[in-house]
C-alpha positions as CSV (number, residue, x, y, z in Angstrom):
1,X,101.7,-82.5,-11.0
2,X,103.0,-83.3,-7.5
3,X,105.9,-80.9,-8.2
4,X,103.3,-78.3,-8.8
5,X,101.9,-78.8,-5.3
6,X,105.4,-78.4,-3.8
7,X,105.9,-75.3,-5.9
8,X,102.5,-74.0,-4.8
9,X,103.4,-74.4,-1.1
10,X,106.7,-72.7,-1.7
11,X,104.9,-69.8,-3.4
12,X,102.6,-69.6,-0.4
13,X,105.6,-69.4,1.9
14,X,107.0,-66.6,-0.2
15,X,103.7,-64.8,0.0
16,X,103.8,-65.1,3.8
17,X,107.3,-63.5,3.7
18,X,105.9,-60.7,1.6
19,X,103.1,-60.2,4.0
20,X,105.5,-60.0,6.9
21,X,107.6,-57.4,5.1
22,X,104.7,-55.2,3.9
23,X,103.1,-55.3,7.4
24,X,106.0,-53.3,8.8
25,X,105.1,-50.4,6.5
26,X,103.3,-47.5,8.3
27,X,99.5,-47.9,7.8
28,X,97.6,-44.7,6.8
29,X,95.3,-43.1,9.4
30,X,91.7,-44.3,9.2
31,X,89.0,-41.8,8.7
32,X,87.8,-42.5,12.2
33,X,91.2,-41.6,13.6
34,X,91.3,-38.4,11.6
35,X,87.8,-37.4,12.7
36,X,88.7,-38.1,16.4
37,X,91.6,-35.8,16.2
38,X,89.8,-33.1,14.2
39,X,87.0,-32.8,16.6
40,X,89.3,-31.1,19.1
41,X,90.0,-28.2,16.8
42,X,86.5,-26.9,16.4
43,X,85.5,-23.3,16.8
44,X,84.2,-23.4,20.3
45,X,84.1,-20.0,22.0
46,X,83.0,-18.4,25.3
47,X,80.5,-15.5,25.5
48,X,79.3,-13.3,28.3
49,X,76.3,-10.9,28.6
50,X,76.3,-8.2,31.2
51,X,73.3,-6.1,32.2
52,X,73.5,-2.3,32.5
53,X,73.1,-2.3,36.3
54,X,75.9,-4.9,36.7
55,X,78.5,-2.6,35.1
56,X,80.4,0.4,36.5
57,X,79.4,2.8,33.8
58,X,75.8,1.6,33.2
59,X,76.7,0.0,29.9
60,X,75.6,-3.4,28.7
61,X,78.5,-5.6,27.6
62,X,78.9,-8.7,25.5
63,X,82.1,-10.7,24.9
64,X,83.4,-13.3,22.5
65,X,86.6,-15.3,22.4
66,X,86.8,-16.5,18.8
67,X,88.6,-19.8,19.5
68,X,89.2,-20.8,16.0
69,X,92.4,-22.4,14.7
70,X,92.0,-21.2,11.1
71,X,89.7,-18.2,11.1
72,X,90.1,-14.9,9.2
73,X,91.0,-12.4,11.9
74,X,90.6,-9.2,9.9
75,X,88.2,-6.5,11.2
76,X,86.0,-4.7,8.6
77,X,83.9,-1.6,8.8
78,X,80.8,-2.4,6.7
79,X,79.1,0.9,5.9
80,X,75.3,1.2,5.6
81,X,73.7,1.7,2.2
82,X,70.4,2.7,0.6
83,X,68.7,0.3,-1.9
84,X,66.0,0.6,-4.4
85,X,62.7,-0.9,-3.6
86,X,62.3,-4.6,-4.4
87,X,66.1,-5.2,-4.2
88,X,67.4,-8.5,-3.1
89,X,70.0,-9.2,-0.5
90,X,72.4,-12.1,-1.4
91,X,73.1,-14.7,1.3
92,X,76.6,-16.0,1.5
93,X,77.5,-19.6,2.4
94,X,79.3,-20.1,5.8
95,X,83.0,-19.6,5.7
96,X,85.3,-18.5,8.5
97,X,88.8,-19.3,7.0
98,X,90.7,-16.6,5.1
99,X,89.2,-15.0,3.1
100,X,85.9,-15.3,4.8
101,X,84.2,-13.3,2.0
102,X,85.4,-12.1,-1.4
103,X,83.5,-9.6,-3.3
104,X,82.8,-5.9,-3.9
105,X,79.5,-5.4,-1.9
106,X,80.9,-5.4,1.6
107,X,83.5,-2.7,1.6
108,X,87.1,-2.5,0.5
109,X,88.5,-5.1,2.9
110,X,86.9,-8.0,1.1
111,X,87.8,-7.1,-2.5
112,X,90.2,-9.4,-4.4
113,X,92.7,-6.5,-4.6
114,X,93.1,-6.5,-0.8
115,X,94.2,-10.1,-0.7
116,X,97.8,-9.9,0.6
117,X,98.3,-13.7,0.8
118,X,97.4,-15.4,-2.4
119,X,98.3,-19.0,-1.8
120,X,95.2,-20.1,-3.6
121,X,93.2,-18.9,-6.5
122,X,90.1,-17.9,-4.5
123,X,87.0,-16.9,-6.5
124,X,84.4,-14.3,-5.7
125,X,81.9,-15.6,-3.1
126,X,78.8,-16.8,-4.8
127,X,75.5,-16.4,-3.0
128,X,73.5,-19.5,-2.2
129,X,70.2,-17.6,-2.2
130,X,68.5,-14.2,-1.8
131,X,66.0,-12.5,0.6
132,X,64.2,-9.2,0.1
133,X,66.4,-6.3,0.8
134,X,65.5,-3.4,3.1
135,X,65.6,0.2,1.8
136,X,68.4,1.2,4.2
137,X,71.1,-0.8,6.1
138,X,73.1,0.3,9.1
139,X,76.9,0.5,9.5
140,X,78.5,-2.2,11.6
141,X,81.9,-3.7,12.5
142,X,82.5,-7.2,11.3
143,X,84.6,-10.1,12.3
144,X,83.8,-13.8,12.1
145,X,80.4,-12.6,13.1
146,X,78.9,-9.1,13.4
147,X,80.5,-7.2,16.3
148,X,78.4,-4.0,16.9
149,X,76.4,-1.7,14.7
150,X,75.8,2.1,14.7
151,X,72.7,1.8,16.9
152,X,74.6,0.0,19.7
153,X,73.3,-3.5,18.9
154,X,76.2,-5.8,19.8
155,X,77.0,-9.5,19.5
156,X,79.0,-12.3,21.2
157,X,79.0,-15.9,20.1
158,X,79.4,-19.5,21.4
159,X,78.8,-22.7,19.4
160,X,76.7,-25.2,21.2
161,X,75.7,-28.8,20.7
162,X,72.2,-29.7,19.4
163,X,70.3,-32.8,18.5
164,X,69.1,-32.0,15.1
165,X,70.8,-31.3,11.7
166,X,69.8,-29.4,8.6
167,X,71.7,-29.5,5.3
168,X,72.4,-26.2,3.6
169,X,71.5,-25.2,0.1
170,X,75.2,-25.4,-1.1
171,X,75.2,-29.1,-0.2
172,X,71.9,-30.1,-1.7
173,X,69.7,-29.1,1.3
174,X,67.2,-26.3,1.8
175,X,68.6,-24.3,4.7
176,X,69.8,-20.8,3.7
177,X,71.3,-19.3,6.9
178,X,74.1,-20.0,9.3
179,X,74.7,-18.0,12.4
180,X,77.3,-15.6,11.0
181,X,75.2,-14.5,8.1
182,X,72.2,-14.1,10.4
183,X,74.2,-11.9,12.7
184,X,75.2,-9.7,9.8
185,X,71.6,-9.3,8.6
186,X,70.6,-8.4,12.1
187,X,73.4,-5.8,12.4
188,X,72.3,-4.3,9.1
189,X,68.6,-3.9,10.2
190,X,68.2,-3.8,13.9
191,X,68.0,-0.9,16.3
192,X,67.5,-3.0,19.5
193,X,68.5,-6.4,20.7
194,X,64.9,-7.6,20.7
195,X,64.6,-6.5,17.1
196,X,67.8,-8.3,16.2
197,X,66.6,-11.5,17.8
198,X,63.3,-11.4,16.1
199,X,64.9,-10.7,12.7
200,X,67.3,-13.6,13.0
201,X,64.7,-16.0,14.4
202,X,62.1,-15.2,11.8
203,X,64.5,-15.5,8.9
204,X,65.9,-18.8,10.2
205,X,62.3,-20.2,10.6
206,X,61.3,-19.0,7.1
207,X,64.4,-19.9,5.1
208,X,66.1,-22.6,7.2
209,X,69.1,-22.7,9.5
210,X,72.2,-24.9,9.4
211,X,75.1,-25.3,11.8
212,X,78.8,-24.9,11.2
213,X,78.9,-28.6,10.3
214,X,76.2,-30.9,8.9
215,X,78.2,-34.1,8.2
216,X,80.7,-36.2,10.1
217,X,81.1,-37.2,13.8
218,X,81.4,-33.5,14.9
219,X,78.2,-32.3,13.4
220,X,76.0,-32.5,16.5
221,X,78.6,-30.6,18.5
222,X,78.5,-27.8,16.0
223,X,74.7,-27.8,15.2
224,X,73.5,-25.3,17.7
225,X,74.5,-21.7,18.3
226,X,74.3,-19.0,20.9
227,X,74.5,-15.2,20.4
228,X,74.7,-12.8,23.3
229,X,72.9,-9.7,22.0
230,X,72.8,-6.3,23.7
231,X,71.7,-2.8,23.1
232,X,71.6,0.5,25.1
233,X,69.2,-1.0,27.7
234,X,69.1,-4.8,27.6
235,X,71.3,-7.9,27.3
236,X,69.9,-11.2,25.9
237,X,71.0,-14.8,25.3
238,X,69.7,-16.2,22.0
239,X,69.8,-19.9,21.2
240,X,69.1,-21.5,17.8
241,X,69.3,-24.9,16.2
242,X,68.1,-26.7,13.0
243,X,64.6,-28.2,13.1
244,X,65.7,-31.4,11.4
245,X,63.7,-30.8,8.2
246,X,66.4,-28.8,6.3
247,X,63.8,-26.0,5.9
248,X,63.4,-24.2,9.2
249,X,64.8,-23.6,12.7
250,X,64.0,-23.7,16.4
251,X,65.1,-20.7,18.6
252,X,64.6,-19.2,22.1
253,X,65.9,-16.1,23.8
254,X,66.0,-15.0,27.5
255,X,66.8,-11.6,28.8
256,X,69.6,-11.3,31.3
257,X,68.4,-9.3,34.4
258,X,69.8,-5.8,34.4
259,X,71.9,-6.4,37.5
260,X,73.2,-9.9,36.4
261,X,75.8,-11.5,34.2
262,X,75.4,-14.7,32.1
263,X,78.0,-16.9,30.5
264,X,77.7,-19.4,27.6
265,X,80.5,-22.0,27.2
266,X,79.4,-24.2,24.3
267,X,76.2,-25.4,25.8
268,X,72.7,-24.0,25.9
269,X,71.9,-22.4,29.3
270,X,68.2,-21.5,28.9
271,X,66.1,-24.0,30.8
272,X,62.4,-23.7,31.6
273,X,60.4,-21.1,29.6
274,X,57.8,-18.6,30.7
275,X,56.6,-17.3,27.3
276,X,53.9,-15.3,29.0
277,X,56.6,-13.1,30.4
278,X,57.3,-11.2,27.2
279,X,59.8,-8.9,29.0
280,X,62.2,-11.8,29.5
281,X,61.4,-14.5,27.0
282,X,60.9,-15.0,23.2
283,X,60.8,-18.2,21.2
284,X,59.8,-19.7,17.8
285,X,56.3,-20.9,17.6
286,X,57.5,-24.5,17.0
287,X,59.7,-24.7,20.1
288,X,57.4,-27.2,21.8
289,X,56.2,-29.0,18.7
290,X,59.6,-30.0,17.4
291,X,60.6,-31.3,20.8
292,X,57.5,-33.5,21.1
293,X,57.7,-34.7,17.5
294,X,61.3,-35.9,18.0
295,X,60.5,-37.4,21.4
296,X,62.9,-35.0,23.2
297,X,60.1,-34.0,25.6
298,X,57.0,-35.6,27.0
299,X,54.6,-33.2,28.6
300,X,53.5,-35.9,31.0
301,X,57.0,-36.2,32.4
302,X,57.3,-32.6,33.5
303,X,57.7,-29.0,32.4
304,X,59.6,-28.2,29.2
305,X,63.3,-27.4,29.6
306,X,64.9,-26.1,26.4
307,X,68.4,-27.1,27.3
308,X,67.5,-30.6,28.3
309,X,65.3,-31.1,25.3
310,X,67.6,-29.8,22.5
311,X,71.2,-30.1,23.8
312,X,73.1,-33.1,22.5
313,X,73.7,-35.4,25.6
314,X,76.9,-34.4,27.3
315,X,80.1,-36.3,26.6
316,X,82.2,-37.6,29.5
317,X,84.7,-34.7,29.4
318,X,81.9,-32.1,29.3
319,X,82.4,-31.0,32.9
320,X,86.1,-30.0,32.3
321,X,85.4,-28.5,28.9
322,X,82.2,-26.5,29.3
323,X,80.7,-26.7,32.8
324,X,83.8,-25.5,34.5
325,X,83.9,-22.3,32.5
326,X,80.4,-21.5,33.5
327,X,81.3,-22.1,37.1
328,X,84.5,-20.1,36.8
329,X,82.9,-16.9,35.6
330,X,80.2,-17.0,38.2
331,X,82.7,-17.7,40.9
332,X,84.9,-14.9,39.8
333,X,82.1,-12.3,39.9
334,X,80.1,-13.7,42.7
335,X,82.4,-15.6,45.1
336,X,79.9,-15.0,47.9
337,X,77.6,-17.6,46.4
338,X,80.2,-20.3,47.0
339,X,79.2,-22.3,44.0
340,X,80.8,-25.8,44.0
341,X,83.5,-26.2,41.4
342,X,81.9,-29.4,40.1
343,X,78.7,-27.7,39.4
344,X,76.8,-28.5,36.1
345,X,74.1,-26.6,34.4
346,X,71.6,-28.7,36.3
347,X,72.6,-26.8,39.4
348,X,74.0,-23.5,38.1
349,X,71.7,-20.6,37.6
350,X,71.0,-18.9,34.2
351,X,72.8,-15.8,35.5
352,X,74.1,-14.3,38.7
353,X,74.3,-10.9,40.3
354,X,78.0,-9.9,40.8
355,X,79.2,-9.0,44.3
356,X,80.5,-5.7,42.8
357,X,79.9,-3.7,39.7
358,X,82.0,-4.9,36.7
359,X,84.3,-2.7,34.7
360,X,85.4,-3.3,31.1
361,X,88.9,-4.1,32.4
362,X,87.4,-6.8,34.7
363,X,85.6,-8.4,31.8
364,X,88.8,-8.3,29.8
365,X,90.5,-10.1,32.7
366,X,87.8,-12.8,32.6
367,X,88.6,-13.3,28.9
368,X,92.2,-13.9,29.9
369,X,91.5,-16.4,32.6
370,X,93.2,-19.8,33.1
371,X,91.7,-20.7,36.5
372,X,94.6,-19.0,38.2
373,X,94.5,-19.5,42.0
374,X,92.2,-22.5,41.9
375,X,92.7,-26.2,42.1
376,X,92.4,-26.2,38.3
377,X,95.1,-23.6,37.7
378,X,96.5,-24.3,34.3
379,X,99.8,-22.5,35.1
380,X,100.6,-25.3,37.6
381,X,101.3,-29.0,37.4
382,X,103.4,-31.2,35.2
383,X,101.2,-30.4,32.2
384,X,102.2,-26.7,32.5
385,X,105.9,-27.7,32.2
386,X,108.5,-26.1,34.4
387,X,107.5,-22.5,33.4
388,X,103.8,-22.5,33.9
389,X,102.5,-22.7,30.3
390,X,98.7,-22.6,30.6
391,X,98.1,-23.6,27.0
392,X,96.8,-27.2,26.4
393,X,97.1,-28.1,22.8
394,X,94.3,-29.9,21.0
395,X,94.5,-33.6,20.4
396,X,96.3,-34.5,17.2
397,X,97.7,-37.5,15.3
398,X,101.1,-35.9,14.7
399,X,102.1,-36.7,18.4
400,X,101.8,-40.5,17.7
401,X,98.9,-40.9,20.1
402,X,96.4,-43.4,18.6
403,X,93.3,-41.7,17.3
404,X,90.9,-43.8,19.4
405,X,92.7,-42.7,22.6
406,X,92.2,-39.0,22.0
407,X,88.5,-38.8,23.0
408,X,89.1,-40.6,26.2
409,X,91.5,-38.1,27.7
410,X,91.2,-34.4,28.5
411,X,92.6,-31.3,30.1
412,X,90.7,-28.5,31.8
413,X,89.5,-26.1,29.2
414,X,90.2,-22.4,30.0
415,X,88.5,-19.3,28.6
416,X,91.8,-18.0,27.2
417,X,93.4,-20.6,24.9
418,X,96.2,-20.8,22.4
419,X,94.1,-20.8,19.3
420,X,91.9,-17.7,20.0
421,X,92.2,-15.6,16.9
422,X,90.6,-12.6,18.5
423,X,88.5,-11.6,21.5
424,X,86.0,-8.8,22.1
425,X,84.3,-6.8,24.9
426,X,81.5,-4.7,23.5
427,X,79.9,-1.7,25.3
428,X,76.5,-0.3,24.5
429,X,76.1,2.9,26.6
430,X,72.6,4.4,26.7
431,X,73.8,7.5,28.4
432,X,75.7,8.5,25.3
433,X,74.7,9.2,21.7
434,X,74.9,6.2,19.5
435,X,77.8,7.6,17.6
436,X,79.9,7.4,20.8
437,X,78.1,4.8,22.8
438,X,78.5,2.0,20.4
439,X,82.0,0.5,20.6
440,X,84.0,-2.7,20.9
441,X,87.3,-3.4,22.7
442,X,89.1,-5.7,20.2
443,X,92.1,-7.9,21.0
444,X,94.0,-10.0,18.4
445,X,95.3,-13.5,19.1
446,X,95.3,-15.1,22.6
447,X,93.5,-12.9,25.2
448,X,96.2,-13.4,27.7
449,X,98.8,-12.0,25.3
450,X,96.8,-9.2,23.6
451,X,96.0,-5.6,24.2
452,X,92.4,-4.5,23.8
453,X,91.8,-1.4,21.6
454,X,88.7,0.6,20.9
455,X,86.8,0.6,17.6
456,X,83.6,2.5,16.8
457,X,81.1,1.9,14.0
458,X,80.8,5.7,13.8
459,X,84.4,5.9,12.7
460,X,85.2,6.4,9.0
461,X,87.9,3.8,9.1
462,X,89.5,1.0,11.1
463,X,93.2,1.0,12.0
464,X,94.9,-0.3,8.8
465,X,97.0,-3.0,10.5
466,X,93.8,-4.7,11.8
467,X,92.5,-5.1,8.2
468,X,95.5,-6.9,7.0
469,X,97.0,-10.4,7.0
470,X,96.2,-14.0,7.4
471,X,97.4,-17.1,9.2
472,X,99.1,-18.2,5.9
473,X,102.1,-15.9,6.3
474,X,103.9,-13.8,9.0
475,X,103.6,-10.1,8.1
476,X,105.0,-7.3,10.2
477,X,102.3,-4.9,8.9
478,X,99.5,-7.1,10.3
479,X,98.3,-6.3,13.9
480,X,97.5,-10.0,14.5
481,X,101.1,-11.1,14.1
482,X,102.4,-8.4,16.6
483,X,100.2,-10.0,19.3
484,X,100.5,-13.6,18.0
485,X,104.3,-13.6,18.2
486,X,104.2,-12.4,21.8
487,X,101.6,-15.1,22.7
488,X,103.6,-17.9,21.1
489,X,106.9,-16.7,22.6
490,X,105.4,-16.5,26.1
491,X,105.0,-20.2,26.1
492,X,108.8,-20.5,26.5
493,X,108.6,-19.1,30.0
494,X,105.1,-18.0,30.7
495,X,105.3,-17.6,34.4
496,X,108.1,-15.0,33.9
497,X,107.1,-13.3,30.7
498,X,103.5,-12.9,31.7
499,X,104.7,-10.4,34.3
500,X,106.1,-8.2,31.5
501,X,103.0,-8.7,29.3
502,X,100.5,-7.9,32.1
503,X,102.4,-4.7,32.9
504,X,102.2,-3.6,29.3
505,X,98.5,-4.5,29.1
506,X,97.7,-2.5,32.2
507,X,99.7,0.5,31.1
508,X,98.2,0.6,27.6
509,X,94.6,-0.2,28.4
510,X,94.4,2.2,31.4
511,X,95.9,5.0,29.3
512,X,93.5,4.3,26.4
513,X,90.5,4.3,28.8
514,X,91.6,7.6,30.4
515,X,92.2,9.2,27.0
516,X,88.9,7.8,25.7
517,X,86.9,9.6,28.3
518,X,88.4,12.9,27.3
519,X,88.0,12.4,23.5
520,X,84.5,11.1,23.8
521,X,83.5,14.2,25.9
522,X,84.8,16.4,23.1
523,X,83.0,14.3,20.4
524,X,79.7,14.6,22.3
525,X,80.1,18.4,22.3
526,X,80.8,18.4,18.6
527,X,77.7,16.3,18.0
528,X,75.6,18.7,20.1
529,X,76.9,21.5,18.0
530,X,76.0,19.7,14.7
531,X,79.7,19.2,13.8
532,X,79.2,15.6,12.6
533,X,82.1,15.4,10.2
534,X,84.5,16.8,12.7
535,X,83.2,14.4,15.4
536,X,83.6,11.4,13.1
537,X,87.1,12.5,12.2
538,X,88.1,13.0,15.8
539,X,86.8,9.7,17.0
540,X,88.4,7.9,14.0
541,X,91.8,9.4,14.6
542,X,91.7,8.5,18.2
543,X,90.8,4.9,17.5
544,X,93.4,4.5,14.8
545,X,96.1,6.2,16.8
546,X,95.7,4.1,20.0
547,X,95.3,0.9,18.0
548,X,98.4,1.4,15.9
549,X,100.3,2.6,18.9
550,X,99.4,-0.7,20.7
551,X,100.7,-2.7,17.8
552,X,104.0,-0.9,17.9
553,X,104.3,-1.3,21.6
554,X,103.7,-5.1,21.2
555,X,106.3,-5.3,18.4
556,X,108.8,-3.6,20.8
557,X,107.6,-5.8,23.6
558,X,108.4,-8.9,21.6
559,X,112.0,-7.7,20.9
560,X,112.4,-6.8,24.6
561,X,111.3,-10.3,25.6
562,X,113.7,-11.9,23.1
563,X,116.6,-10.0,24.8
564,X,115.4,-10.3,28.4
565,X,114.7,-14.0,28.4
566,X,117.6,-15.5,26.5
567,X,119.5,-18.8,26.8
568,X,117.8,-19.9,30.0
569,X,118.4,-16.6,31.8
570,X,116.7,-13.3,32.5
571,X,118.3,-9.8,32.4
572,X,116.8,-7.6,35.1
573,X,118.8,-4.4,34.7
574,X,119.3,-3.2,31.1
575,X,121.0,0.0,32.4
576,X,123.8,-1.5,34.4
577,X,127.4,-1.0,33.2
578,X,127.8,-4.7,32.8
579,X,124.5,-6.6,32.7
580,X,124.0,-9.8,34.7
581,X,121.9,-12.7,33.6
582,X,119.9,-14.4,36.3
583,X,119.6,-18.2,35.7
584,X,115.9,-19.1,35.8
585,X,116.5,-22.8,36.2
586,X,113.4,-24.9,37.2
587,X,110.9,-24.7,40.0
588,X,111.5,-27.0,43.0
589,X,108.1,-28.6,42.7
590,X,108.8,-29.6,39.0
591,X,112.3,-30.9,39.9
592,X,110.9,-33.2,42.5
593,X,108.3,-34.5,40.1
594,X,110.7,-35.4,37.3
595,X,113.2,-37.2,39.5
596,X,116.0,-34.6,39.6
597,X,116.8,-35.4,43.2
598,X,117.9,-38.8,44.6
599,X,115.0,-41.0,45.6
600,X,116.1,-41.2,49.2
601,X,116.7,-37.4,49.6
602,X,115.1,-35.7,52.7
603,X,113.4,-32.4,52.1
604,X,113.2,-29.5,54.6
605,X,110.0,-27.5,54.2
606,X,111.3,-24.6,56.3
607,X,114.4,-24.2,54.1
608,X,112.2,-24.4,51.0
609,X,110.0,-21.7,52.2
610,X,112.9,-19.4,53.0
611,X,114.5,-19.9,49.6
612,X,111.2,-19.2,47.9
613,X,110.7,-16.0,49.8
614,X,114.2,-14.8,48.9
615,X,113.5,-15.5,45.2
616,X,110.2,-13.8,45.4
617,X,108.2,-16.8,44.3
618,X,105.4,-18.7,45.9
619,X,106.3,-21.9,47.8
620,X,104.0,-24.7,46.7
621,X,103.7,-28.0,48.6
622,X,104.7,-31.0,46.4
623,X,101.7,-32.5,44.7
624,X,103.6,-35.0,42.5
625,X,105.0,-38.4,43.2
626,X,108.7,-38.3,42.3
627,X,109.6,-40.1,39.1
628,X,111.5,-43.4,39.4
629,X,112.3,-46.2,37.0
630,X,109.3,-48.4,36.6
631,X,109.5,-52.2,36.5
632,X,108.9,-53.7,33.2
633,X,105.4,-55.3,33.3
634,X,104.1,-57.4,30.4
635,X,101.1,-55.6,28.9
636,X,98.2,-57.7,27.7
637,X,97.0,-56.8,24.2
638,X,93.9,-54.6,24.0
639,X,90.7,-56.3,23.3
640,X,89.0,-54.7,20.3
641,X,85.3,-54.3,20.7
642,X,83.3,-55.5,17.7
643,X,81.8,-52.9,15.4
644,X,83.9,-50.2,17.0
645,X,84.4,-47.5,14.3
646,X,87.5,-46.2,16.2
647,X,89.2,-49.6,16.4
648,X,92.6,-49.7,14.8
649,X,94.0,-52.3,12.5
650,X,96.3,-55.0,13.9
651,X,99.7,-53.8,14.8
652,X,102.6,-54.1,12.3
653,X,104.6,-56.2,14.7
654,X,101.8,-58.8,15.2
655,X,101.1,-59.0,11.5
656,X,104.8,-59.4,10.8
657,X,105.1,-62.2,13.3
658,X,102.1,-64.0,11.9
659,X,103.3,-63.6,8.3
660,X,106.8,-64.8,9.2
661,X,105.4,-67.9,11.0
662,X,103.1,-68.7,8.1
663,X,106.1,-68.4,5.7
664,X,108.3,-70.8,7.6
665,X,105.4,-73.3,8.0
666,X,104.7,-73.2,4.3
667,X,108.3,-73.5,3.2
668,X,108.9,-76.4,5.7
669,X,105.7,-78.1,4.3
670,X,106.9,-77.7,0.8
671,X,110.2,-79.3,1.5
672,X,108.7,-82.1,3.6
673,X,106.1,-82.9,0.9
674,X,108.6,-82.8,-1.9
675,X,111.0,-85.1,0.0
676,X,108.3,-87.6,0.8
677,X,107.1,-87.7,-2.7
678,X,110.6,-88.4,-4.0
679,X,111.1,-91.1,-1.4
680,X,107.8,-92.9,-2.3
681,X,108.4,-92.5,-5.9
682,X,111.6,-94.3,-5.7
683,X,109.8,-97.2,-3.9
684,X,107.4,-97.6,-6.8
685,X,104.3,-96.0,-5.4
686,X,102.2,-94.1,-7.9
687,X,100.2,-92.1,-5.3
688,X,101.2,-90.0,-2.4
689,X,99.9,-91.1,1.0
690,X,101.4,-89.2,3.9
């Protein structure tokens, strides 16, 4: 029996050893860590709305950067149809990934036969409900959301945080509509922006609205939505969110003054409401009631403010992620206002009047912005690397950074980012017939690497390469990959390659705009003469030709960049008898920062400026402390707060040490006890007393 005790302690020691060994195995990520990393890769876009008196050609404009890591980038022309009375319109569940829709009722692009990448056995999209169908629907261009319809009603989009959640029908709830499906119904039915807003708002209130996510830690960040909506005459900002009952919605809309521009960067911007001013405001009937019911607003504490009532309280990185983009757009178009760069929506206006009229090219340039020339310039600093890469990747666990750290750090968030699948600039031009006036400038992949091309709902087709492909597989016949390869390769030496890319962008886009003016004039004359088929064919061929030409130019550009920037050098003269490679090396500022020079080296500012001038680069004062070996300082263990969902398990090393210690103690105890027992047993004792 006593031997059993000794054996038991020995077994305990062996178990301790086993614990020590198994503790060294890599522990799986907790769900909290996975959620913390995933929250950075949400579809969070930037949208602008420009009034007709703020543009150079009297057009209203909307924009959208579809900043989605896994979205279906294909463009589809959805043609209008006629329906029998009492028909029903199916409502599809939200889906942005490829294929975003699969069926036979939305044109050829979405049929199963057009799936080029069949990595999965996708089934036809099943509706989650139906609404009464109208007798006639309008033609529109479709992306992740509706882009523009044949009556010049155009859309941009930006996901916003909100404080209420609805569960959709497909997950056991009651809400039928998400924002993408609402935009499509509006494009099918509306002839004006006001009408589109009223259609979307009424349907959401009647049938229920749900956000892009309705479970998990990111659901409030995805609960609200904004659409910028424009037509021939007006531009509007439309906000919507769940009402918290699963069965309805709350919404509001504010008109952008005709001589102003507004920007939405993942947060509601509409503040106080004046619903008596029907020229500038619209809202759901429950806009005040829901806020009071949920204690988001107390009338005794002041006037109602939609943004303050319904926006999810800002997280600590909000200023660098959202507020800065609002400030940046306003500062770009109206620098005379001298708005502080640390402005928040508490101090920024709903919209601003630009110092000068804005052209489509200038709006495209805003889509491509990285805060260049400001203190937040993402092409500068250590994070940009030696060659000015403005992209800042989303937080992820593959880097080895603990999940609970990710939400505590942040970079500045630019308008143009690495995971933009497409961006748009729509134009609605009241001075032109709808057939010509309705159009969208469409750019695949990152805005800073793309070329914007014109598409028209009046066309009878879209350029074939823009209807093809997915992120599953590289395909040369897909337009997206022509621009995506350039964007990805630019990261190797952005500050140098961007010169070549910007040159190509300017040449192509300026040429398209000049040619567009000529073609559109001809098409208007055809329409006036009743030659509708000829007008449609002419406009279609122009659109397809310039779009496919841009794709080929970008394919050639990629091959040119491969040859020009090779093995750390740059070829400047491809027509020389013997080419010479100029070594690019690294910028002086970066070399100082990473400790390339001796710690006691003396630098001469005058010499540096002269060298920079000879090389044709800007001299930048050093802003970094040179890197030097740091002394080894013992680091105290982190104190884990109780009930912290993000807290990690004890480290493998500490568990190993504890297990090993326990094993030795147990083995020693087993030997000691066994020895004492034998000793006392030899002395005639019948019991063990240690």
